[in-house]
Biopython code that builds the backbone (N, CA, C, O; Angstrom):
import numpy as np
from Bio.PDB.StructureBuilder import StructureBuilder

atoms = [
    (1, "MET", "N", (77.193, -38.132, 9.354)),
    (1, "MET", "CA", (76.069, -37.977, 10.223)),
    (1, "MET", "C", (75.957, -36.640, 10.993)),
    (1, "MET", "O", (74.920, -35.979, 11.032)),
    (2, "LYS", "N", (77.215, -36.270, 11.657)),
    (2, "LYS", "CA", (77.325, -35.199, 12.485)),
    (2, "LYS", "C", (77.273, -33.953, 11.456)),
    (2, "LYS", "O", (76.703, -32.912, 11.783)),
    (3, "THR", "N", (77.765, -34.077, 10.461)),
    (3, "THR", "CA", (77.787, -32.922, 9.531)),
    (3, "THR", "C", (76.285, -32.566, 8.884)),
    (3, "THR", "O", (75.924, -31.429, 8.579)),
    (4, "ALA", "N", (75.531, -33.719, 8.749)),
    (4, "ALA", "CA", (74.151, -33.513, 8.291)),
    (4, "ALA", "C", (73.299, -32.839, 9.434)),
    (4, "ALA", "O", (72.438, -32.001, 9.165)),
    (5, "PHE", "N", (73.589, -33.255, 10.760)),
    (5, "PHE", "CA", (72.861, -32.794, 11.778)),
    (5, "PHE", "C", (73.224, -31.320, 12.109)),
    (5, "PHE", "O", (72.388, -30.561, 12.598)),
    (6, "LYS", "N", (74.585, -30.914, 11.809)),
    (6, "LYS", "CA", (74.895, -29.546, 12.052)),
    (6, "LYS", "C", (74.350, -28.626, 10.956)),
    (6, "LYS", "O", (74.036, -27.455, 11.169)),
    (7, "LEU", "N", (74.259, -29.252, 9.740)),
    (7, "LEU", "CA", (73.709, -28.420, 8.667)),
    (7, "LEU", "C", (72.276, -28.214, 8.815)),
    (7, "LEU", "O", (71.789, -27.112, 8.559)),
    (8, "LEU", "N", (71.512, -29.265, 9.238)),
    (8, "LEU", "CA", (70.122, -28.996, 9.571)),
    (8, "LEU", "C", (69.925, -28.094, 10.685)),
    (8, "LEU", "O", (69.014, -27.270, 10.606)),
    (9, "LEU", "N", (70.706, -28.147, 11.778)),
    (9, "LEU", "CA", (70.587, -27.276, 12.930)),
    (9, "LEU", "C", (70.889, -25.758, 12.458)),
    (9, "LEU", "O", (70.190, -24.857, 12.922)),
    (10, "VAL", "N", (71.791, -25.504, 11.657)),
    (10, "VAL", "CA", (72.139, -24.159, 11.188)),
    (10, "VAL", "C", (71.075, -23.668, 10.306)),
    (10, "VAL", "O", (70.703, -22.495, 10.357)),
    (11, "SER", "N", (70.506, -24.650, 9.384)),
    (11, "SER", "CA", (69.479, -24.113, 8.367)),
    (11, "SER", "C", (68.274, -23.886, 9.088)),
    (11, "SER", "O", (67.546, -22.995, 8.651)),
    (12, "THR", "N", (67.898, -24.533, 10.143)),
    (12, "THR", "CA", (66.700, -24.385, 11.033)),
    (12, "THR", "C", (66.899, -22.978, 11.695)),
    (12, "THR", "O", (66.046, -22.094, 11.617)),
    (13, "THR", "N", (68.032, -22.847, 12.321)),
    (13, "THR", "CA", (68.320, -21.571, 13.054)),
    (13, "THR", "C", (68.042, -20.342, 12.099)),
    (13, "THR", "O", (67.322, -19.408, 12.451)),
    (14, "LEU", "N", (68.662, -20.408, 10.866)),
    (14, "LEU", "CA", (68.621, -19.401, 9.944)),
    (14, "LEU", "C", (67.150, -19.022, 9.466)),
    (14, "LEU", "O", (66.777, -17.874, 9.222)),
    (15, "LEU", "N", (66.332, -20.237, 9.368)),
    (15, "LEU", "CA", (65.016, -20.017, 8.937)),
    (15, "LEU", "C", (64.161, -19.421, 9.964)),
    (15, "LEU", "O", (63.252, -18.669, 9.613)),
    (16, "LEU", "N", (64.363, -19.683, 11.196)),
    (16, "LEU", "CA", (63.649, -19.135, 12.247)),
    (16, "LEU", "C", (63.998, -17.654, 12.451)),
    (16, "LEU", "O", (63.124, -16.847, 12.769)),
    (17, "ALA", "N", (65.222, -17.314, 12.275)),
    (17, "ALA", "CA", (65.660, -15.931, 12.440)),
    (17, "ALA", "C", (65.166, -15.168, 11.239)),
    (17, "ALA", "O", (64.901, -13.981, 11.433)),
    (18, "ALA", "N", (65.005, -15.645, 10.062)),
    (18, "ALA", "CA", (64.346, -14.939, 8.908)),
    (18, "ALA", "C", (63.022, -14.695, 9.122)),
    (18, "ALA", "O", (62.575, -13.600, 8.782)),
    (19, "CYS", "N", (62.236, -15.599, 9.677)),
    (19, "CYS", "CA", (60.703, -15.490, 9.984)),
    (19, "CYS", "C", (60.348, -14.794, 11.261)),
    (19, "CYS", "O", (59.159, -14.644, 11.546)),
    (20, "SER", "N", (61.324, -14.347, 12.071)),
    (20, "SER", "CA", (60.974, -13.649, 13.286)),
    (20, "SER", "C", (60.335, -12.353, 12.954)),
    (20, "SER", "O", (60.475, -11.858, 11.836)),
    (21, "SER", "N", (59.582, -11.743, 13.965)),
    (21, "SER", "CA", (58.806, -10.602, 13.816)),
    (21, "SER", "C", (59.831, -9.391, 13.833)),
    (21, "SER", "O", (60.912, -9.472, 14.416)),
    (22, "ASN", "N", (59.450, -8.376, 13.217)),
    (22, "ASN", "CA", (60.282, -7.132, 13.155)),
    (22, "ASN", "C", (59.369, -6.005, 13.725)),
    (22, "ASN", "O", (58.173, -5.884, 13.460)),
    (23, "LYS", "N", (60.106, -5.186, 14.554)),
    (23, "LYS", "CA", (59.387, -4.190, 15.206)),
    (23, "LYS", "C", (58.837, -3.048, 14.213)),
    (23, "LYS", "O", (57.855, -2.366, 14.504)),
    (24, "GLU", "N", (59.523, -2.908, 13.072)),
    (24, "GLU", "CA", (59.122, -1.976, 12.057)),
    (24, "GLU", "C", (57.588, -2.241, 11.504)),
    (24, "GLU", "O", (56.878, -1.305, 11.136)),
    (25, "THR", "N", (57.170, -3.565, 11.486)),
    (25, "THR", "CA", (55.978, -3.969, 11.046)),
    (25, "THR", "C", (54.936, -4.034, 12.056)),
    (25, "THR", "O", (53.800, -4.434, 11.802)),
    (26, "ALA", "N", (55.350, -3.610, 13.296)),
    (26, "ALA", "CA", (54.402, -3.556, 14.406)),
    (26, "ALA", "C", (53.258, -2.516, 14.119)),
    (26, "ALA", "O", (53.401, -1.657, 13.249)),
    (27, "GLU", "N", (52.138, -2.619, 14.868)),
    (27, "GLU", "CA", (51.077, -1.628, 14.677)),
    (27, "GLU", "C", (51.613, -0.235, 15.305)),
    (27, "GLU", "O", (52.296, -0.133, 16.324)),
    (28, "VAL", "N", (51.189, 0.739, 14.536)),
    (28, "VAL", "CA", (51.573, 2.081, 14.757)),
    (28, "VAL", "C", (50.657, 2.624, 16.004)),
    (28, "VAL", "O", (49.434, 2.500, 15.943)),
    (29, "PRO", "N", (51.263, 3.202, 17.086)),
    (29, "PRO", "CA", (50.296, 3.612, 18.194)),
    (29, "PRO", "C", (49.406, 4.781, 17.673)),
    (29, "PRO", "O", (49.776, 5.581, 16.813)),
    (30, "GLN", "N", (48.232, 4.791, 18.270)),
    (30, "GLN", "CA", (47.170, 5.717, 17.999)),
    (30, "GLN", "C", (47.688, 7.166, 18.383)),
    (30, "GLN", "O", (48.164, 7.369, 19.500)),
    (31, "LYS", "N", (47.592, 8.099, 17.496)),
    (31, "LYS", "CA", (47.935, 9.487, 17.893)),
    (31, "LYS", "C", (46.915, 10.374, 18.419)),
    (31, "LYS", "O", (47.240, 11.378, 19.052)),
    (32, "GLY", "N", (45.565, 10.038, 18.176)),
    (32, "GLY", "CA", (44.571, 10.910, 18.624)),
    (32, "GLY", "C", (43.393, 10.064, 19.088)),
    (32, "GLY", "O", (43.101, 9.023, 18.499)),
    (33, "ASN", "N", (42.723, 10.508, 20.136)),
    (33, "ASN", "CA", (41.441, 9.980, 20.592)),
    (33, "ASN", "C", (40.654, 11.159, 21.114)),
    (33, "ASN", "O", (41.071, 12.314, 21.033)),
    (34, "SER", "N", (39.502, 10.821, 21.649)),
    (34, "SER", "CA", (38.521, 11.783, 21.981)),
    (34, "SER", "C", (39.102, 12.648, 23.318)),
    (34, "SER", "O", (38.518, 13.682, 23.643)),
    (35, "PHE", "N", (40.179, 12.214, 24.007)),
    (35, "PHE", "CA", (40.626, 12.839, 25.060)),
    (35, "PHE", "C", (41.794, 13.942, 24.665)),
    (35, "PHE", "O", (42.043, 14.926, 25.361)),
    (36, "ASN", "N", (42.392, 13.648, 23.567)),
    (36, "ASN", "CA", (43.448, 14.623, 23.343)),
    (36, "ASN", "C", (43.188, 15.340, 21.861)),
    (36, "ASN", "O", (44.146, 15.854, 21.285)),
    (37, "ILE", "N", (42.156, 15.353, 21.397)),
    (37, "ILE", "CA", (41.722, 16.197, 20.271)),
    (37, "ILE", "C", (41.401, 17.563, 20.785)),
    (37, "ILE", "O", (40.540, 17.612, 21.663)),
    (38, "SER", "N", (41.911, 18.602, 20.415)),
    (38, "SER", "CA", (41.684, 19.976, 20.844)),
    (38, "SER", "C", (40.352, 20.415, 20.286)),
    (38, "SER", "O", (40.042, 20.074, 19.144)),
    (39, "HIS", "N", (39.590, 21.115, 20.991)),
    (39, "HIS", "CA", (38.321, 21.686, 20.682)),
    (39, "HIS", "C", (38.411, 23.187, 20.377)),
    (39, "HIS", "O", (37.472, 23.918, 20.695)),
    (40, "ARG", "N", (39.534, 23.689, 19.758)),
    (40, "ARG", "CA", (39.681, 25.032, 19.477)),
    (40, "ARG", "C", (38.711, 25.580, 18.365)),
    (40, "ARG", "O", (38.507, 26.788, 18.255)),
    (41, "ASN", "N", (38.143, 24.680, 17.575)),
    (41, "ASN", "CA", (37.339, 25.063, 16.563)),
    (41, "ASN", "C", (35.840, 25.383, 16.965)),
    (41, "ASN", "O", (35.040, 25.900, 16.185)),
    (42, "GLN", "N", (35.542, 25.010, 18.306)),
    (42, "GLN", "CA", (34.192, 25.112, 18.824)),
    (42, "GLN", "C", (34.110, 26.320, 19.660)),
    (42, "GLN", "O", (33.891, 26.221, 20.867)),
    (43, "ASP", "N", (34.283, 27.521, 19.045)),
    (43, "ASP", "CA", (34.114, 28.728, 19.630)),
    (43, "ASP", "C", (32.659, 29.145, 19.717)),
    (43, "ASP", "O", (32.024, 29.362, 18.685)),
    (44, "ALA", "N", (32.109, 29.263, 20.923)),
    (44, "ALA", "CA", (30.745, 29.558, 21.123)),
    (44, "ALA", "C", (30.277, 30.813, 20.637)),
    (44, "ALA", "O", (29.059, 30.950, 20.521)),
    (45, "ASN", "N", (31.102, 31.832, 20.307)),
    (45, "ASN", "CA", (30.910, 33.048, 19.898)),
    (45, "ASN", "C", (31.114, 33.226, 18.391)),
    (45, "ASN", "O", (31.154, 34.371, 17.942)),
    (46, "SER", "N", (31.238, 32.225, 17.622)),
    (46, "SER", "CA", (31.568, 32.202, 16.277)),
    (46, "SER", "C", (30.235, 32.282, 15.530)),
    (46, "SER", "O", (29.215, 31.871, 16.083)),
    (47, "PRO", "N", (30.201, 32.817, 14.242)),
    (47, "PRO", "CA", (28.926, 32.857, 13.423)),
    (47, "PRO", "C", (28.529, 31.393, 13.147)),
    (47, "PRO", "O", (27.340, 31.099, 13.019)),
    (48, "VAL", "N", (29.518, 30.458, 13.054)),
    (48, "VAL", "CA", (29.040, 29.169, 12.727)),
    (48, "VAL", "C", (28.329, 28.531, 13.830)),
    (48, "VAL", "O", (27.339, 27.833, 13.608)),
    (49, "ALA", "N", (28.767, 28.726, 14.975)),
    (49, "ALA", "CA", (28.117, 28.225, 16.273)),
    (49, "ALA", "C", (26.652, 28.738, 16.428)),
    (49, "ALA", "O", (25.717, 28.043, 16.825)),
    (50, "ALA", "N", (26.576, 30.075, 16.054)),
    (50, "ALA", "CA", (25.303, 30.678, 16.131)),
    (50, "ALA", "C", (24.335, 30.068, 15.077)),
    (50, "ALA", "O", (23.178, 29.762, 15.362)),
    (51, "ALA", "N", (24.859, 29.916, 13.887)),
    (51, "ALA", "CA", (24.003, 29.349, 12.793)),
    (51, "ALA", "C", (23.748, 27.909, 13.142)),
    (51, "ALA", "O", (22.664, 27.421, 12.823)),
    (52, "CYS", "N", (24.537, 27.273, 13.691)),
    (52, "CYS", "CA", (24.273, 25.832, 14.043)),
    (52, "CYS", "C", (23.233, 25.835, 15.124)),
    (52, "CYS", "O", (22.239, 25.132, 14.943)),
    (53, "SER", "N", (23.331, 26.492, 16.156)),
    (53, "SER", "CA", (22.380, 26.487, 17.186)),
    (53, "SER", "C", (20.965, 26.919, 16.668)),
    (53, "SER", "O", (19.938, 26.293, 16.929)),
    (54, "LEU", "N", (21.018, 28.042, 15.914)),
    (54, "LEU", "CA", (19.645, 28.361, 15.203)),
    (54, "LEU", "C", (19.019, 27.347, 14.306)),
    (54, "LEU", "O", (17.808, 27.386, 14.092)),
    (55, "ALA", "N", (19.847, 26.372, 13.731)),
    (55, "ALA", "CA", (19.330, 25.426, 13.073)),
    (55, "ALA", "C", (18.957, 24.104, 13.880)),
    (55, "ALA", "O", (18.497, 23.075, 13.385)),
    (56, "GLY", "N", (19.227, 24.319, 15.126)),
    (56, "GLY", "CA", (18.782, 23.214, 16.093)),
    (56, "GLY", "C", (19.703, 22.086, 16.146)),
    (56, "GLY", "O", (19.314, 20.934, 16.336)),
    (57, "GLY", "N", (21.082, 22.455, 15.955)),
    (57, "GLY", "CA", (22.204, 21.552, 16.085)),
    (57, "GLY", "C", (23.236, 21.967, 17.058)),
    (57, "GLY", "O", (23.137, 23.010, 17.704)),
    (58, "SER", "N", (24.263, 21.113, 17.162)),
    (58, "SER", "CA", (25.413, 21.376, 18.065)),
    (58, "SER", "C", (26.659, 21.224, 17.321)),
    (58, "SER", "O", (26.719, 20.325, 16.481)),
    (59, "LEU", "N", (27.710, 22.023, 17.529)),
    (59, "LEU", "CA", (28.954, 21.900, 16.931)),
    (59, "LEU", "C", (29.740, 20.789, 17.426)),
    (59, "LEU", "O", (29.829, 20.592, 18.638)),
    (60, "GLN", "N", (30.367, 19.987, 16.505)),
    (60, "GLN", "CA", (31.203, 18.769, 16.957)),
    (60, "GLN", "C", (32.333, 18.720, 15.976)),
    (60, "GLN", "O", (32.231, 19.257, 14.873)),
    (61, "LEU", "N", (33.453, 18.059, 16.378)),
    (61, "LEU", "CA", (34.638, 17.926, 15.619)),
    (61, "LEU", "C", (34.474, 16.441, 14.983)),
    (61, "LEU", "O", (34.095, 15.481, 15.654)),
    (62, "SER", "N", (34.790, 16.375, 13.672)),
    (62, "SER", "CA", (34.622, 15.150, 12.939)),
    (62, "SER", "C", (36.013, 14.755, 12.486)),
    (62, "SER", "O", (36.645, 15.550, 11.790)),
    (63, "ARG", "N", (36.536, 13.594, 12.824)),
    (63, "ARG", "CA", (37.841, 13.197, 12.357)),
    (63, "ARG", "C", (37.784, 12.661, 10.963)),
    (63, "ARG", "O", (36.890, 11.857, 10.698)),
    (64, "GLN", "N", (38.660, 13.024, 10.021)),
    (64, "GLN", "CA", (38.708, 12.769, 8.675)),
    (64, "GLN", "C", (39.680, 11.488, 8.531)),
    (64, "GLN", "O", (40.334, 11.125, 9.507)),
    (65, "LEU", "N", (39.756, 10.865, 7.394)),
    (65, "LEU", "CA", (40.585, 9.730, 7.203)),
    (65, "LEU", "C", (42.058, 10.147, 7.246)),
    (65, "LEU", "O", (42.876, 9.320, 7.649)),
    (66, "ASP", "N", (42.418, 11.239, 6.903)),
    (66, "ASP", "CA", (43.779, 11.776, 6.952)),
    (66, "ASP", "C", (44.194, 12.151, 8.408)),
    (66, "ASP", "O", (45.350, 12.509, 8.634)),
    (67, "GLY", "N", (43.291, 12.076, 9.360)),
    (67, "GLY", "CA", (43.783, 12.513, 10.681)),
    (67, "GLY", "C", (43.327, 13.809, 11.062)),
    (67, "GLY", "O", (43.305, 14.102, 12.258)),
    (68, "SER", "N", (42.930, 14.684, 10.122)),
    (68, "SER", "CA", (42.613, 16.032, 10.473)),
    (68, "SER", "C", (41.184, 16.083, 11.038)),
    (68, "SER", "O", (40.392, 15.149, 10.917)),
    (69, "SER", "N", (40.904, 17.270, 11.679)),
    (69, "SER", "CA", (39.529, 17.527, 12.338)),
    (69, "SER", "C", (38.870, 18.472, 11.579)),
    (69, "SER", "O", (39.506, 19.439, 11.160)),
    (70, "VAL", "N", (37.599, 18.335, 11.314)),
    (70, "VAL", "CA", (36.769, 19.347, 10.634)),
    (70, "VAL", "C", (35.548, 19.590, 11.500)),
    (70, "VAL", "O", (34.983, 18.635, 12.032)),
    (71, "GLY", "N", (35.097, 20.907, 11.671)),
    (71, "GLY", "CA", (33.995, 21.181, 12.414)),
    (71, "GLY", "C", (32.746, 20.971, 11.689)),
    (71, "GLY", "O", (32.614, 21.484, 10.578)),
    (72, "MET", "N", (31.801, 20.256, 12.217)),
    (72, "MET", "CA", (30.548, 19.851, 11.728)),
    (72, "MET", "C", (29.451, 20.248, 12.647)),
    (72, "MET", "O", (29.647, 20.323, 13.860)),
    (73, "CYS", "N", (28.276, 20.510, 12.089)),
    (73, "CYS", "CA", (27.040, 20.745, 12.780)),
    (73, "CYS", "C", (26.243, 19.551, 12.832)),
    (73, "CYS", "O", (25.838, 19.080, 11.769)),
    (74, "GLN", "N", (25.928, 18.930, 14.056)),
    (74, "GLN", "CA", (25.157, 17.719, 14.177)),
    (74, "GLN", "C", (23.822, 18.148, 14.469)),
    (74, "GLN", "O", (23.585, 18.778, 15.499)),
    (75, "MET", "N", (22.910, 17.847, 13.618)),
    (75, "MET", "CA", (21.457, 18.225, 13.692)),
    (75, "MET", "C", (20.779, 17.138, 14.614)),
    (75, "MET", "O", (21.269, 16.018, 14.759)),
    (76, "ALA", "N", (19.671, 17.532, 15.195)),
    (76, "ALA", "CA", (18.868, 16.680, 15.981)),
    (76, "ALA", "C", (18.293, 15.498, 15.273)),
    (76, "ALA", "O", (17.954, 14.499, 15.907)),
    (77, "ASN", "N", (18.158, 15.593, 13.807)),
    (77, "ASN", "CA", (17.670, 14.515, 13.142)),
    (77, "ASN", "C", (18.714, 13.514, 12.651)),
    (77, "ASN", "O", (18.407, 12.535, 11.971)),
    (78, "GLY", "N", (19.940, 13.798, 13.017)),
    (78, "GLY", "CA", (21.123, 12.901, 12.651)),
    (78, "GLY", "C", (21.818, 13.513, 11.539)),
    (78, "GLY", "O", (22.925, 13.063, 11.245)),
    (79, "ARG", "N", (21.313, 14.507, 10.858)),
    (79, "ARG", "CA", (22.099, 15.000, 9.618)),
    (79, "ARG", "C", (23.255, 15.786, 10.155)),
    (79, "ARG", "O", (23.166, 16.405, 11.216)),
    (80, "ARG", "N", (24.404, 15.761, 9.380)),
    (80, "ARG", "CA", (25.520, 16.476, 9.683)),
    (80, "ARG", "C", (25.866, 17.462, 8.576)),
    (80, "ARG", "O", (25.750, 17.099, 7.405)),
    (81, "CYS", "N", (26.271, 18.646, 8.868)),
    (81, "CYS", "CA", (26.521, 19.753, 7.831)),
    (81, "CYS", "C", (27.950, 20.272, 8.242)),
    (81, "CYS", "O", (28.300, 20.436, 9.411)),
    (82, "MET", "N", (28.710, 20.504, 7.162)),
    (82, "MET", "CA", (30.013, 21.211, 7.197)),
    (82, "MET", "C", (29.758, 22.633, 7.591)),
    (82, "MET", "O", (28.669, 23.176, 7.407)),
    (83, "GLN", "N", (30.842, 23.252, 8.166)),
    (83, "GLN", "CA", (30.590, 24.686, 8.586)),
    (83, "GLN", "C", (30.393, 25.648, 7.387)),
    (83, "GLN", "O", (29.657, 26.632, 7.461)),
    (84, "GLY", "N", (31.039, 25.334, 6.361)),
    (84, "GLY", "CA", (30.885, 26.119, 5.065)),
    (84, "GLY", "C", (29.483, 25.977, 4.608)),
    (84, "GLY", "O", (28.836, 26.999, 4.381)),
    (85, "ALA", "N", (28.987, 24.878, 4.463)),
    (85, "ALA", "CA", (27.684, 24.594, 3.938)),
    (85, "ALA", "C", (26.514, 25.309, 4.813)),
    (85, "ALA", "O", (25.500, 25.804, 4.320)),
    (86, "LEU", "N", (26.806, 25.277, 6.083)),
    (86, "LEU", "CA", (25.859, 25.893, 6.926)),
    (86, "LEU", "C", (25.832, 27.411, 6.820)),
    (86, "LEU", "O", (24.763, 28.017, 6.898)),
    (87, "LEU", "N", (26.934, 28.001, 6.651)),
    (87, "LEU", "CA", (26.996, 29.433, 6.600)),
    (87, "LEU", "C", (26.457, 29.947, 5.210)),
    (87, "LEU", "O", (25.931, 31.053, 5.086)),
    (88, "SER", "N", (26.618, 29.114, 4.246)),
    (88, "SER", "CA", (26.103, 29.458, 2.743)),
    (88, "SER", "C", (24.660, 29.203, 2.590)),
    (88, "SER", "O", (24.027, 29.602, 1.612)),
    (89, "GLY", "N", (24.094, 28.472, 3.652)),
    (89, "GLY", "CA", (22.697, 28.277, 3.435)),
    (89, "GLY", "C", (22.344, 26.983, 2.739)),
    (89, "GLY", "O", (21.162, 26.688, 2.563)),
    (90, "ALA", "N", (23.435, 26.119, 2.295)),
    (90, "ALA", "CA", (23.128, 24.998, 1.506)),
    (90, "ALA", "C", (22.750, 23.831, 2.394)),
    (90, "ALA", "O", (22.287, 22.799, 1.909)),
    (91, "CYS", "N", (22.945, 23.989, 3.685)),
    (91, "CYS", "CA", (22.486, 22.948, 4.625)),
    (91, "CYS", "C", (21.668, 23.466, 5.700)),
    (91, "CYS", "O", (22.267, 24.280, 6.402)),
    (92, "SER", "N", (20.386, 23.212, 6.053)),
    (92, "SER", "CA", (19.673, 23.729, 7.038)),
    (92, "SER", "C", (18.762, 22.663, 7.775)),
    (92, "SER", "O", (18.045, 23.007, 8.714)),
]
sb = StructureBuilder()
sb.init_structure("model")
sb.init_model(0)
sb.init_chain("A")
sb.init_seg("    ")
for serial, (resi, resn, name, xyz) in enumerate(atoms, 1):
    if name == "N":
        sb.init_residue(resn, " ", resi, " ")
    sb.init_atom(name, np.array(xyz, "f"), 0.0, 1.0, " ", f" {name:<3s}", serial, name[0])
structure = sb.get_structure()
């Protein structure tokens, strides 16, 4: 009887230890938010900023799925244009 109880106790302990949470699977902390994204791409004297303001929009940074930031021109009607498309005239 004592042997069966000890075996049950050891197996239960091993099972609980195997099912415990691991710090490696914990959620990764967020690396960027609106407070620490640099706004170095929003130079007011750039040709992109001038073209965006002439089109009636404002320059904003857009976060991509890979974590990078891309400069976009946010129009008053809600349309968003990439900087390259705005300069080439493909978006107005």
